[in-house]
N, CA, C and O atoms as a DFTB+ gen file, in Angstrom:
380 C
 N C O
     1  1       9.115      -0.095      -1.937
     2  2       8.929       0.686      -0.743
     3  2       7.449       1.035      -0.623
     4  3       6.825       1.462      -1.595
     5  1       6.905       0.855       0.550
     6  2       5.483       1.128       0.755
     7  2       5.295       2.591       1.142
     8  3       5.729       3.031       2.206
     9  1       4.643       3.328       0.259
    10  2       4.444       4.755       0.489
    11  2       2.971       5.116       0.572
    12  3       2.611       6.290       0.486
    13  1       2.140       4.139       0.734
    14  2       0.695       4.362       0.712
    15  2       0.230       5.296       1.827
    16  3      -0.686       6.092       1.619
    17  1       0.839       5.213       2.991
    18  2       0.355       5.938       4.154
    19  2       1.052       7.275       4.402
    20  3       0.741       7.950       5.384
    21  1       1.975       7.670       3.546
    22  2       2.721       8.913       3.751
    23  2       1.810      10.141       3.775
    24  3       1.950      10.959       4.684
    25  1       0.877      10.320       2.819
    26  2       0.027      11.518       2.868
    27  2      -0.793      11.618       4.154
    28  3      -0.924      12.702       4.723
    29  1      -1.335      10.517       4.605
    30  2      -2.145      10.534       5.828
    31  2      -1.284      10.850       7.048
    32  3      -1.714      11.593       7.930
    33  1      -0.088      10.301       7.106
    34  2       0.788      10.571       8.245
    35  2       1.221      12.033       8.303
    36  3       1.250      12.638       9.374
    37  1       1.558      12.594       7.143
    38  2       1.952      14.002       7.094
    39  2       0.783      14.880       7.527
    40  3       0.955      15.818       8.305
    41  1      -0.405      14.571       7.018
    42  2      -1.592      15.343       7.343
    43  2      -1.918      15.268       8.834
    44  3      -2.211      16.289       9.455
    45  1      -1.871      14.073       9.407
    46  2      -2.202      13.919      10.820
    47  2      -1.156      14.563      11.732
    48  3      -1.499      15.115      12.777
    49  1       0.094      14.495      11.344
    50  2       1.134      15.153      12.125
    51  2       0.924      16.668      12.143
    52  3       1.073      17.307      13.184
    53  1       0.581      17.234      10.994
    54  2       0.299      18.668      10.927
    55  2      -0.933      19.010      11.755
    56  3      -0.970      20.061      12.396
    57  1      -1.937      18.147      11.753
    58  2      -3.131      18.365      12.560
    59  2      -2.833      18.369      14.046
    60  3      -3.386      19.179      14.790
    61  1      -1.965      17.472      14.484
    62  2      -1.584      17.416      15.904
    63  2      -0.845      18.689      16.310
    64  3      -1.101      19.252      17.374
    65  1       0.069      19.136      15.458
    66  2       0.809      20.363      15.751
    67  2      -0.153      21.547      15.820
    68  3      -0.029      22.404      16.695
    69  1      -1.103      21.589      14.903
    70  2      -2.094      22.664      14.896
    71  2      -2.952      22.627      16.165
    72  3      -3.244      23.673      16.745
    73  1      -3.347      21.454      16.589
    74  2      -4.158      21.326      17.810
    75  2      -3.378      21.800      19.037
    76  3      -3.925      22.506      19.885
    77  1      -2.125      21.423      19.132
    78  2      -1.303      21.854      20.263
    79  2      -1.133      23.370      20.284
    80  3      -1.224      24.001      21.337
    81  1      -0.890      23.936      19.123
    82  2      -0.738      25.392      19.042
    83  2      -2.039      26.086      19.450
    84  3      -2.009      27.095      20.154
    85  1      -3.172      25.551      19.013
    86  2      -4.466      26.144      19.335
    87  2      -4.748      26.083      20.832
    88  3      -5.259      27.040      21.412
    89  1      -4.420      24.971      21.443
    90  2      -4.644      24.854      22.890
    91  2      -3.804      25.867      23.666
    92  3      -4.265      26.444      24.651
    93  1      -2.579      26.075      23.217
    94  2      -1.702      27.007      23.911
    95  2      -2.093      28.467      23.686
    96  3      -1.875      29.313      24.554
    97  1      -2.674      28.761      22.512
    98  2      -3.001      30.153      22.208
    99  2      -4.414      30.548      22.636
   100  3      -4.725      31.739      22.679
   101  1      -5.266      29.593      22.949
   102  2      -6.620      29.887      23.400
   103  2      -7.522      30.430      22.305
   104  3      -8.289      31.362      22.546
   105  1      -7.445      29.872      21.119
   106  2      -8.227      30.310      19.974
   107  2      -9.685      29.840      20.117
   108  3      -9.951      28.847      20.793
   109  1     -10.609      30.540      19.493
   110  2     -12.021      30.140      19.556
   111  2     -12.241      28.873      18.725
   112  3     -11.434      28.543      17.857
   113  1     -13.337      28.173      18.999
   114  2     -13.618      26.899      18.342
   115  2     -13.839      27.074      16.847
   116  3     -13.355      26.265      16.055
   117  1     -14.549      28.100      16.451
   118  2     -14.814      28.325      15.025
   119  2     -13.521      28.613      14.266
   120  3     -13.302      28.065      13.186
   121  1     -12.671      29.463      14.818
   122  2     -11.392      29.754      14.174
   123  2     -10.504      28.512      14.131
   124  3      -9.822      28.260      13.138
   125  1     -10.522      27.739      15.218
   126  2      -9.738      26.504      15.259
   127  2     -10.191      25.535      14.176
   128  3      -9.364      24.932      13.492
   129  1     -11.502      25.385      14.019
   130  2     -12.037      24.441      13.036
   131  2     -11.667      24.860      11.618
   132  3     -11.267      24.025      10.807
   133  1     -11.797      26.131      11.321
   134  2     -11.427      26.621       9.981
   135  2      -9.944      26.397       9.709
   136  3      -9.555      25.909       8.647
   137  1      -9.128      26.764      10.692
   138  2      -7.679      26.621      10.519
   139  2      -7.295      25.139      10.388
   140  3      -6.442      24.795       9.570
   141  1      -7.908      24.274      11.177
   142  2      -7.596      22.843      11.108
   143  2      -7.947      22.273       9.747
   144  3      -7.174      21.501       9.179
   145  1      -9.103      22.645       9.217
   146  2      -9.510      22.161       7.893
   147  2      -8.507      22.593       6.825
   148  3      -8.105      21.788       5.985
   149  1      -8.111      23.839       6.856
   150  2      -7.147      24.350       5.875
   151  2      -5.804      23.638       6.013
   152  3      -5.198      23.250       5.014
   153  1      -5.337      23.465       7.253
   154  2      -4.053      22.799       7.495
   155  2      -4.097      21.354       7.011
   156  3      -3.148      20.886       6.381
   157  1      -5.172      20.650       7.292
   158  2      -5.268      19.249       6.868
   159  2      -5.273      19.118       5.348
   160  3      -4.620      18.230       4.801
   161  1      -5.996      19.987       4.670
   162  2      -6.038      19.917       3.206
   163  2      -4.658      20.234       2.610
   164  3      -4.183      19.518       1.729
   165  1      -4.030      21.291       3.083
   166  2      -2.726      21.683       2.542
   167  2      -1.675      20.597       2.783
   168  3      -0.902      20.266       1.884
   169  1      -1.651      20.050       3.988
   170  2      -0.619      19.052       4.273
   171  2      -0.938      17.691       3.653
   172  3      -0.030      16.885       3.449
   173  1      -2.195      17.423       3.354
   174  2      -2.504      16.203       2.599
   175  2      -1.936      16.327       1.184
   176  3      -1.359      15.376       0.657
   177  1      -2.101      17.496       0.577
   178  2      -1.558      17.729      -0.768
   179  2      -0.032      17.629      -0.740
   180  3       0.568      17.037      -1.637
   181  1       0.587      18.200       0.274
   182  2       2.043      18.090       0.410
   183  2       2.459      16.626       0.556
   184  3       3.455      16.204      -0.030
   185  1       1.702      15.853       1.334
   186  2       2.003      14.434       1.500
   187  2       1.887      13.651       0.208
   188  3       2.688      12.754      -0.055
   189  1       0.886      13.992      -0.604
   190  2       0.730      13.317      -1.901
   191  2       1.922      13.634      -2.805
   192  3       2.436      12.752      -3.493
   193  1       2.356      14.889      -2.801
   194  2       3.522      15.268      -3.614
   195  2       4.762      14.513      -3.137
   196  3       5.535      14.014      -3.955
   197  1       4.956      14.427      -1.829
   198  2       6.107      13.693      -1.280
   199  2       6.034      12.226      -1.680
   200  3       7.052      11.638      -2.047
   201  1       4.855      11.629      -1.617
   202  2       4.681      10.225      -2.000
   203  2       5.046      10.012      -3.470
   204  3       5.725       9.044      -3.812
   205  1       4.595      10.912      -4.327
   206  2       4.895      10.795      -5.755
   207  2       6.397      10.909      -6.003
   208  3       6.962      10.145      -6.786
   209  1       7.037      11.860      -5.337
   210  2       8.492      12.037      -5.510
   211  2       9.237      10.790      -5.040
   212  3      10.160      10.330      -5.712
   213  1       8.847      10.247      -3.905
   214  2       9.515       9.039      -3.390
   215  2       9.289       7.868      -4.325
   216  3      10.216       7.110      -4.608
   217  1       8.053       7.712      -4.812
   218  2       7.769       6.612      -5.737
   219  2       8.585       6.735      -7.014
   220  3       9.076       5.733      -7.535
   221  1       8.734       7.952      -7.523
   222  2       9.509       8.144      -8.753
   223  2      10.992       7.862      -8.534
   224  3      11.646       7.283      -9.400
   225  1      11.523       8.264      -7.390
   226  2      12.951       8.093      -7.141
   227  2      13.333       6.663      -6.777
   228  3      14.451       6.229      -7.056
   229  1      12.426       5.939      -6.165
   230  2      12.734       4.577      -5.755
   231  2      12.042       3.535      -6.622
   232  3      11.909       2.379      -6.221
   233  1      11.606       3.936      -7.795
   234  2      10.928       3.018      -8.711
   235  2      11.845       1.873      -9.126
   236  3      11.422       0.717      -9.152
   237  1      13.087       2.185      -9.448
   238  2      14.044       1.168      -9.879
   239  2      14.320       0.166      -8.771
   240  3      14.468      -1.027      -9.035
   241  1      14.389       0.635      -7.544
   242  2      14.636      -0.251      -6.408
   243  2      13.502      -1.252      -6.264
   244  3      13.747      -2.437      -6.037
   245  1      12.275      -0.795      -6.391
   246  2      11.117      -1.677      -6.285
   247  2      11.060      -2.680      -7.416
   248  3      10.674      -3.829      -7.205
   249  1      11.444      -2.257      -8.632
   250  2      11.449      -3.158      -9.778
   251  2      12.466      -4.271      -9.592
   252  3      12.201      -5.418      -9.953
   253  1      13.642      -3.945      -9.026
   254  2      14.660      -4.960      -8.793
   255  2      14.171      -6.003      -7.795
   256  3      14.383      -7.200      -7.994
   257  1      13.522      -5.562      -6.731
   258  2      13.004      -6.498      -5.734
   259  2      11.929      -7.391      -6.331
   260  3      11.876      -8.583      -6.026
   261  1      11.074      -6.834      -7.177
   262  2      10.028      -7.627      -7.792
   263  2      10.622      -8.657      -8.748
   264  3      10.134      -9.785      -8.822
   265  1      11.664      -8.284      -9.473
   266  2      12.303      -9.224     -10.385
   267  2      12.916     -10.392      -9.618
   268  3      12.784     -11.546     -10.023
   269  1      13.591     -10.085      -8.502
   270  2      14.199     -11.139      -7.693
   271  2      13.135     -12.077      -7.140
   272  3      13.316     -13.295      -7.145
   273  1      12.025     -11.515      -6.662
   274  2      10.956     -12.344      -6.108
   275  2      10.325     -13.208      -7.182
   276  3      10.020     -14.374      -6.932
   277  1      10.123     -12.658      -8.380
   278  2       9.526     -13.451      -9.444
   279  2      10.467     -14.562      -9.895
   280  3      10.017     -15.660     -10.224
   281  1      11.772     -14.286      -9.915
   282  2      12.736     -15.325     -10.269
   283  2      12.747     -16.435      -9.226
   284  3      12.827     -17.614      -9.569
   285  1      12.666     -16.058      -7.954
   286  2      12.635     -17.061      -6.889
   287  2      11.360     -17.887      -6.963
   288  3      11.393     -19.099      -6.751
   289  1      10.246     -17.247      -7.261
   290  2       8.984     -17.965      -7.380
   291  2       9.018     -18.934      -8.551
   292  3       8.535     -20.061      -8.440
   293  1       9.591     -18.500      -9.682
   294  2       9.685     -19.375     -10.839
   295  2      10.574     -20.570     -10.543
   296  3      10.259     -21.691     -10.943
   297  1      11.685     -20.343      -9.845
   298  2      12.577     -21.444      -9.493
   299  2      11.869     -22.419      -8.558
   300  3      12.023     -23.633      -8.686
   301  1      11.102     -21.888      -7.630
   302  2      10.348     -22.740      -6.709
   303  2       9.289     -23.541      -7.439
   304  3       9.058     -24.702      -7.102
   305  1       8.638     -22.949      -8.432
   306  2       7.616     -23.646      -9.203
   307  2       8.235     -24.770     -10.012
   308  3       7.658     -25.851     -10.128
   309  1       9.420     -24.513     -10.576
   310  2      10.093     -25.555     -11.348
   311  2      10.469     -26.727     -10.453
   312  3      10.347     -27.880     -10.866
   313  1      10.922     -26.454      -9.238
   314  2      11.247     -27.521      -8.298
   315  2      10.007     -28.321      -7.956
   316  3      10.059     -29.548      -7.874
   317  1       8.885     -27.629      -7.756
   318  2       7.634     -28.314      -7.444
   319  2       7.201     -29.196      -8.595
   320  3       6.737     -30.315      -8.374
   321  1       7.344     -28.710      -9.832
   322  2       6.952     -29.495     -11.009
   323  2       7.831     -30.733     -11.117
   324  3       7.332     -31.815     -11.425
   325  1       9.119     -30.596     -10.871
   326  2      10.021     -31.744     -10.933
   327  2       9.656     -32.760      -9.856
   328  3       9.693     -33.964     -10.111
   329  1       9.306     -32.299      -8.662
   330  2       8.912     -33.212      -7.591
   331  2       7.616     -33.926      -7.938
   332  3       7.480     -35.118      -7.662
   333  1       6.673     -33.231      -8.531
   334  2       5.400     -33.849      -8.918
   335  2       5.646     -34.905      -9.981
   336  3       5.071     -35.992      -9.923
   337  1       6.504     -34.592     -10.960
   338  2       6.796     -35.551     -12.022
   339  2       7.468     -36.799     -11.460
   340  3       7.126     -37.906     -11.875
   341  1       8.404     -36.659     -10.538
   342  2       9.063     -37.833      -9.974
   343  2       8.084     -38.632      -9.113
   344  3       8.145     -39.861      -9.092
   345  1       7.186     -37.951      -8.405
   346  2       6.167     -38.665      -7.620
   347  2       5.250     -39.469      -8.517
   348  3       4.884     -40.596      -8.185
   349  1       4.869     -38.887      -9.676
   350  2       3.999     -39.596     -10.606
   351  2       4.717     -40.798     -11.185
   352  3       4.104     -41.849     -11.374
   353  1       6.020     -40.662     -11.474
   354  2       6.788     -41.777     -12.019
   355  2       6.870     -42.908     -10.992
   356  3       6.747     -44.081     -11.346
   357  1       7.077     -42.560      -9.736
   358  2       7.178     -43.566      -8.681
   359  2       5.845     -44.287      -8.522
   360  3       5.813     -45.509      -8.377
   361  1       4.751     -43.544      -8.546
   362  2       3.426     -44.152      -8.379
   363  2       3.105     -45.060      -9.568
   364  3       2.554     -46.144      -9.377
   365  1       3.438     -44.640     -10.785
   366  2       3.139     -45.458     -11.952
   367  2       4.001     -46.727     -11.988
   368  3       3.542     -47.765     -12.465
   369  1       5.227     -46.658     -11.498
   370  2       6.085     -47.842     -11.509
   371  2       5.642     -48.843     -10.437
   372  3       5.869     -50.044     -10.579
   373  1       5.005     -48.344      -9.356
   374  2       4.538     -49.236      -8.303
   375  2       3.317     -50.020      -8.758
   376  3       3.087     -51.139      -8.301
   377  1       2.540     -49.439      -9.649
   378  2       1.331     -50.114     -10.119
   379  2       1.701     -51.159     -11.094
   380  3       0.829     -51.852     -11.617
């Protein structure tokens, strides 16, 4: 499972909510900037924690998918090697 972008998405979503609230409340620019910085930092940390929890809980699922893909790749490589060997045999018998 791809969880690389979870912290950024959580942080940006919180930033959008903060911006909307600020526009509706008519807050000053300096207060808005301070509050936005704090909100972005806090929700980035929350996003990192969520990413770590998801990675830990779905670790086994990712390992199973990787094992299946590696087995399929190995089977494909063996087929390719067999095809190369038969091609070489055909070429050598023609000579």
